[in-house]
C-alpha positions, 0 to 999 in steps of 0.5 A: 573543788579546786579549779586550775590551769596546766601548761606546755608551753607549748609551740610559741616559737612560731606561736600561730602566726603571731610573731612572737620569739621565746623570750617574749612568749615566757614573758607572757607565760609567766604573765598568765601565771601571775593572772591566774593567781589574781583570777582565784584559781588555785593551782598552776602546772607546767609540763615537761617536754624535751622538743622542738615547740615547747618551752618547759623542758625546765619546768621548775625553773618557770615555777620558781619564777612565778612563786616570786611573782605570785601570792596564793595559787599553787605551782605544780609540774605537769608532769615531771617525766620522773622515769628520765631524771634522777629523784634526788634533783628531782626532790631538791628540786622542788624542796627549793620551789617549796621553800620560794613559794613558802608551802606552795609547791606540787609535784605530778610525777609522769613517765611523760606523753612523749619518749623525747626524754629517754634517749636524751638522758641515756635510758631504754625505752624497754624499761620504761616502766621499771625506770618509773616504779623504781624512781618512784619508790625512791621519790617516796623514800627522800620524801619520808628520810632525811637519811636514806638508804636505798638501793635500785637497778638503774642508780647508785645505791644512797648509804645513809645518804642525806637530801636537802633542802627539806620541803616547807610541807609535811609531807610534800604533796606528790600526785601521780599522772596516768593516762590509761594503763590499769597498772598506773591506776593500781599502783598509785591507789596502793600507795596512797598517793592522789591521781592526776587523770590526764583525759584529752579525747574519747569520753570521760566516764569510760574512764570510771572504772579506772579510778575505781581501780584506784579506789579499791587497791588504796582500800585494801592497802589501808590507805584512808578514802580522803587521801585517795583523791581524783583530779582530772587534766583535760583541753579546754577554753573558756570565751564569753559563749559557747559559740565563740568559744568553738571558733576561737579554739576549733582552728588552732586545734584541729591544726595542732592535734592534726600535727601530732596525729602524722607522729601518733598514728591518729587520722586527722582532725574534723569538725566532726570528730570536733563536736563530738569530742566538746558534745556532753560526754565528751572530753573537751570543754570548751565552750560559755562559762556557764557550760563549762561549768555545768560540764566539769559537774557532769564529768564529776558525777561520772567519775564518782568525785573529783576534787581538782580539775586543771584546763589544758588552754595551750592545745589551739596557739591561741594569743595571749590576750584571749588565754588571758580572759580565758584565765579570768572567765575561769577563775571569776565565772566558771570556779564559782558555778562549779563550787556552788553546783558542788554544794 
């Protein structure tokens, strides 16, 4: 199983009172990406947000900076808000990243967990789903063909137009990022695209019926089972012991979830709710290396097998030194334990 990190470069302007400015916070993020590479992790993803408190509105630029400083780690989006972007420019940007990284780039295409990009780039939220379907179709057409002929509703048509540069990898890896709508799982399966499932709350095993829908849709569309790979994106944090991980993670996590909850209509985060989320079947991956590795293995079994697990470490606004230590533990302790358990 591939193990990695996702970052939203989140809330670093205040950075939990650590006093960083945005430039310093960006520098620390790049240090963590380099550290993940050296710690043996497989993938590092950068999200895309267009709001105060996030530094990831231009994720490909961050990934390109990391590509120049790393050697082996794969570099991906987490996710690219494809619905509010031009697929031609998206493909060109990621193809360029693939050249810079010598074949280590990937993309997770999705609709985003916030809606800020839609009014910012002039799109109507009533077209939320139709935009994604059409733009994913164009993106896949560009991936397949150097010269593209295509027509849709939301973008001017292309008539035998070449799209350059072409990436190193053929085909270029494109995952579909999903939350919890059955239609999204079926669409990814029908297209034979790998699936990245964001599970940030609840109980992970409850997503099994949706993943079964994905696999069945892929089978019916004639795609080989090995193409229908599933990745899991989870909030988490690893420290030397579970008690220490909880002590360090919970205060910032509770504060950030309560703040986001005010916008989304969630109740305030309490210690009881946190402990339920971090229990045996809960979605959070917070603990010592052994406990977290065991939980990843349980999640993988409950979901019928996963090929990738990425930790979202930003949700508790932890300082740089603790995040660096967590990355090291995930790469040097958690990953070997997980892969030993899968043998």
